[in-house]
VMD Tcl script that draws the C-alpha trace (Angstrom):
set ca {
  {-49.00 80.82 -183.76}
  {-46.70 82.63 -181.30}
  {-48.01 85.43 -179.16}
  {-47.44 89.00 -180.27}
  {-45.05 91.19 -178.25}
  {-48.01 93.01 -176.74}
  {-49.57 89.72 -175.59}
  {-46.22 88.55 -174.22}
  {-45.86 91.77 -172.26}
  {-49.39 91.47 -170.94}
  {-48.81 87.86 -169.86}
  {-45.84 88.96 -167.80}
  {-47.86 91.56 -165.97}
  {-46.18 94.55 -167.67}
  {-48.95 95.88 -169.87}
  {-48.51 99.11 -171.76}
  {-51.04 101.06 -169.63}
  {-49.19 99.98 -166.47}
  {-45.88 101.19 -167.91}
  {-47.39 104.54 -168.87}
  {-48.95 104.85 -165.43}
  {-45.60 104.16 -163.78}
  {-43.89 106.77 -165.94}
  {-46.52 109.35 -165.03}
  {-46.21 108.59 -161.31}
  {-42.42 108.80 -161.39}
  {-42.55 112.05 -163.40}
  {-44.99 113.64 -160.96}
  {-42.85 112.50 -158.04}
  {-39.67 113.95 -159.55}
  {-41.40 117.26 -160.29}
  {-42.74 117.39 -156.74}
  {-39.27 116.56 -155.39}
  {-37.34 119.05 -157.50}
  {-39.81 121.94 -157.39}
  {-38.52 123.41 -154.05}
  {-34.92 123.21 -155.26}
  {-35.82 124.84 -158.59}
  {-37.74 127.59 -156.83}
  {-34.80 128.23 -154.51}
  {-32.45 128.59 -157.50}
  {-35.05 130.76 -159.23}
  {-35.24 133.12 -156.24}
  {-31.44 133.27 -155.93}
  {-31.22 134.75 -159.43}
  {-33.75 137.52 -158.76}
  {-33.60 140.84 -157.02}
  {-35.60 141.43 -153.85}
  {-37.93 143.75 -155.73}
  {-38.81 141.09 -158.27}
  {-39.21 138.41 -155.60}
  {-41.66 140.49 -153.58}
  {-43.60 142.13 -156.40}
  {-43.87 139.63 -159.28}
  {-44.73 135.94 -159.47}
  {-42.65 134.38 -162.24}
  {-41.44 130.91 -163.08}
  {-38.03 132.23 -164.12}
  {-36.02 135.41 -163.49}
  {-37.14 138.31 -165.65}
  {-34.06 140.32 -164.75}
  {-31.31 137.75 -164.22}
  {-28.75 138.76 -161.61}
  {-25.83 137.10 -159.83}
  {-25.50 139.88 -157.28}
  {-26.83 137.63 -154.52}
  {-24.01 135.13 -155.07}
  {-21.52 137.98 -155.22}
  {-22.58 138.97 -151.72}
  {-21.92 135.43 -150.45}
  {-18.41 135.27 -151.96}
  {-17.33 138.80 -151.00}
  {-18.84 139.31 -147.54}
  {-16.65 137.65 -144.85}
  {-19.63 137.08 -142.57}
  {-21.12 134.84 -145.26}
  {-18.22 132.85 -146.67}
  {-16.69 132.34 -143.23}
  {-19.96 130.76 -142.22}
  {-19.36 128.03 -144.81}
  {-15.73 127.64 -143.77}
  {-16.65 127.35 -140.10}
  {-19.35 124.79 -140.84}
  {-17.00 122.65 -142.92}
  {-14.35 122.78 -140.18}
  {-16.51 121.64 -137.29}
  {-18.50 119.15 -139.40}
  {-15.26 117.49 -140.53}
  {-13.95 117.42 -136.96}
  {-17.19 115.93 -135.71}
  {-17.26 113.22 -138.37}
  {-13.67 112.16 -137.63}
  {-14.18 112.15 -133.84}
  {-17.50 110.30 -134.07}
  {-16.05 107.54 -136.25}
  {-12.90 107.25 -134.12}
  {-15.05 106.68 -131.03}
  {-17.77 104.61 -132.69}
  {-15.52 102.07 -134.44}
  {-14.01 100.42 -131.31}
  {-17.32 100.74 -129.45}
  {-19.25 99.05 -132.24}
  {-16.61 96.31 -132.44}
  {-16.99 95.62 -128.72}
  {-20.79 95.40 -129.01}
  {-20.59 93.10 -132.03}
  {-17.91 90.73 -130.74}
  {-18.21 90.55 -126.94}
  {-20.93 89.89 -124.39}
  {-20.66 91.63 -121.04}
  {-22.92 92.58 -118.17}
  {-25.34 95.29 -119.21}
  {-24.27 95.32 -122.86}
  {-27.83 95.50 -124.19}
  {-28.81 98.16 -121.67}
  {-25.72 100.22 -122.52}
  {-26.47 99.89 -126.23}
  {-30.03 101.09 -125.66}
  {-28.79 103.94 -123.47}
  {-26.59 105.15 -126.31}
  {-29.61 105.32 -128.60}
  {-31.62 107.29 -126.03}
  {-29.11 110.14 -126.43}
  {-30.03 110.23 -130.11}
  {-33.73 110.31 -129.23}
  {-33.42 113.42 -127.07}
  {-33.89 116.80 -128.82}
  {-30.81 119.07 -128.99}
  {-32.69 121.77 -127.05}
  {-32.40 119.62 -123.91}
  {-28.60 119.87 -123.96}
  {-28.16 123.42 -125.29}
  {-28.08 125.16 -121.88}
  {-25.76 122.61 -120.13}
  {-23.33 122.77 -123.06}
  {-23.42 126.57 -123.06}
  {-22.64 126.82 -119.35}
  {-19.94 124.13 -119.48}
  {-18.14 125.58 -122.49}
  {-18.35 129.11 -121.10}
  {-16.72 127.88 -117.88}
  {-13.80 126.09 -119.54}
  {-13.19 128.62 -122.30}
  {-14.46 126.57 -125.24}
  {-17.35 128.82 -126.16}
  {-17.27 130.07 -129.77}
  {-14.77 127.44 -130.93}
  {-15.07 124.80 -133.63}
  {-14.20 121.96 -131.27}
  {-17.05 122.99 -128.96}
  {-19.68 122.46 -131.65}
  {-17.97 119.30 -132.92}
  {-17.94 117.73 -129.43}
  {-21.55 118.73 -128.81}
  {-22.65 117.00 -132.00}
  {-20.83 113.79 -131.04}
  {-23.44 113.34 -128.29}
  {-25.92 112.52 -131.07}
  {-23.67 111.20 -133.83}
  {-21.68 108.63 -131.85}
  {-24.78 106.57 -130.87}
  {-26.01 106.66 -134.46}
  {-22.60 105.64 -135.82}
  {-22.29 102.83 -133.26}
  {-25.73 101.51 -134.20}
  {-24.94 101.53 -137.93}
  {-21.42 100.09 -137.62}
  {-22.47 97.36 -135.18}
  {-24.85 95.98 -137.78}
  {-22.15 95.87 -140.44}
  {-19.65 94.28 -138.06}
  {-22.06 91.52 -137.09}
  {-22.13 90.57 -140.75}
  {-18.38 89.81 -140.69}
  {-17.71 86.23 -139.46}
  {-15.77 85.96 -136.20}
  {-13.55 83.33 -137.80}
  {-11.77 86.13 -139.66}
  {-10.66 87.60 -136.32}
  {-9.43 84.24 -135.07}
  {-7.57 83.49 -138.30}
  {-5.79 86.85 -138.16}
  {-4.68 86.24 -134.56}
  {-3.34 82.80 -135.50}
  {-1.39 84.40 -138.35}
  {0.29 86.70 -135.83}
  {-1.62 89.93 -136.42}
  {-1.85 92.29 -133.49}
  {-5.28 93.78 -132.87}
  {-4.46 97.28 -134.22}
  {-2.87 95.82 -137.35}
  {-5.77 93.41 -137.87}
  {-8.36 96.12 -137.30}
  {-6.77 98.60 -139.72}
  {-5.56 96.29 -142.51}
  {-8.17 93.51 -142.51}
  {-11.31 94.40 -140.60}
  {-11.77 98.04 -141.62}
  {-11.76 97.33 -145.40}
  {-14.44 94.68 -144.83}
  {-16.79 97.25 -143.29}
  {-15.87 100.17 -145.56}
  {-19.50 100.44 -146.68}
  {-20.63 100.78 -143.08}
  {-18.01 103.45 -142.41}
  {-19.19 105.35 -145.48}
  {-22.82 105.20 -144.35}
  {-21.97 106.26 -140.79}
  {-19.79 109.12 -142.05}
  {-22.62 110.28 -144.31}
  {-25.17 110.47 -141.50}
  {-22.71 112.13 -139.12}
  {-21.87 114.71 -141.75}
  {-25.49 115.44 -142.65}
  {-26.72 115.82 -139.07}
  {-23.84 118.10 -138.12}
  {-24.20 120.13 -141.33}
  {-27.92 120.89 -140.94}
  {-28.09 121.17 -137.13}
  {-28.94 124.73 -136.07}
  {-29.75 125.05 -132.38}
  {-26.45 123.90 -130.86}
  {-24.30 125.54 -133.53}
  {-26.13 128.83 -132.96}
  {-26.05 128.60 -129.16}
  {-22.39 127.60 -128.80}
  {-20.88 130.12 -131.23}
  {-21.22 133.84 -131.74}
  {-18.50 135.15 -134.08}
  {-15.37 133.04 -134.57}
  {-17.14 129.71 -135.20}
  {-20.56 130.88 -136.37}
  {-22.03 128.41 -138.85}
  {-23.72 129.16 -142.15}
  {-27.04 127.98 -140.72}
  {-26.75 130.51 -137.90}
  {-25.70 133.23 -140.35}
  {-28.80 132.61 -142.46}
  {-31.04 133.25 -139.44}
  {-29.47 136.66 -138.76}
  {-30.08 138.46 -142.03}
  {-32.91 140.72 -140.88}
  {-32.22 144.39 -141.57}
  {-34.24 147.58 -141.36}
  {-35.67 146.86 -144.81}
  {-36.63 143.29 -143.91}
  {-35.27 139.96 -145.03}
  {-32.82 139.84 -147.92}
  {-34.63 137.05 -149.74}
  {-32.28 136.84 -152.72}
  {-29.15 136.45 -150.59}
  {-30.91 133.89 -148.39}
  {-31.89 131.89 -151.46}
  {-28.34 132.03 -152.83}
  {-26.98 130.88 -149.47}
  {-29.51 128.04 -149.46}
  {-28.39 126.88 -152.91}
  {-24.75 126.88 -151.84}
  {-25.66 125.04 -148.63}
  {-27.14 122.16 -150.64}
  {-23.94 121.59 -152.64}
  {-21.75 119.98 -149.90}
  {-24.53 117.56 -148.95}
  {-25.11 116.68 -152.60}
  {-21.39 115.98 -153.08}
  {-21.29 113.72 -150.01}
  {-24.34 111.82 -151.24}
  {-22.71 111.37 -154.66}
  {-19.51 109.87 -153.25}
  {-21.18 107.51 -150.74}
  {-24.29 106.63 -152.78}
  {-23.18 103.03 -153.30}
  {-22.43 102.59 -149.59}
  {-25.84 103.98 -148.67}
  {-27.55 101.56 -151.07}
  {-25.67 98.67 -149.48}
  {-26.64 99.91 -146.04}
  {-30.32 99.86 -146.98}
  {-29.89 96.39 -148.49}
  {-28.45 95.11 -145.21}
  {-31.42 96.51 -143.34}
  {-29.43 98.59 -140.87}
  {-30.08 102.04 -142.34}
}
mol new
graphics top color blue
foreach p $ca { graphics top sphere $p radius 0.5 }
foreach p [lrange $ca 0 end-1] q [lrange $ca 1 end] { graphics top cylinder $p $q radius 0.2 }
display resetview
């Protein structure tokens, strides 16, 4: 007599109690993961009075006034615009520098190549606070203080090494014979790199762009030190909301919700590239 479905499931190591246990663990994990985000949204829909006086799992007096402040106050919405500008600039500059550098590390051997590669990573290991004062003095001297390019260039100090490290791993996975075949077919290096090689490492470029974007988007110290008015980021704006009556918790929560959205959109569009990066063991 054939085994019952329950016996077959048990013989494969997927018993019903194990499945239920896995569902419970995943559910608890998702609740734990989403609880801070839910609470942030919950606070953004409350008034300051309700936030400070009543503990509630949902808004008792629903209000969108906090979001109205973000979209009508120039000091708030320009913070988002400034952040998007310098983050985009940083991502483009970092990739433009990292692509040829990573190609050189993956294809050529030269004196001190391993030491130079390690030195690049040491810049990523250093905390931003170490470089805040030198950047401030340098940019103040050359007239770059409080500009978008100043923050973008400062962030490249950390993003370029990370992008080189990620891209070098993807490039090593592309056989060198492809380069040689393209040269035999008469391709110049720029044409080969743009039309043939770049599409082969598109996943690596997506992963590197994601990490460059995320670091630059959430970084606070340099963006706050190197800008005061014209290029002030949303992260810096959120730290300067103290008034005579205290912190405006509702507006801060609304700003936090809106700050999550760009990162979530980037993750959505590069999610497949990130998964491939983890599969290759480089991320």
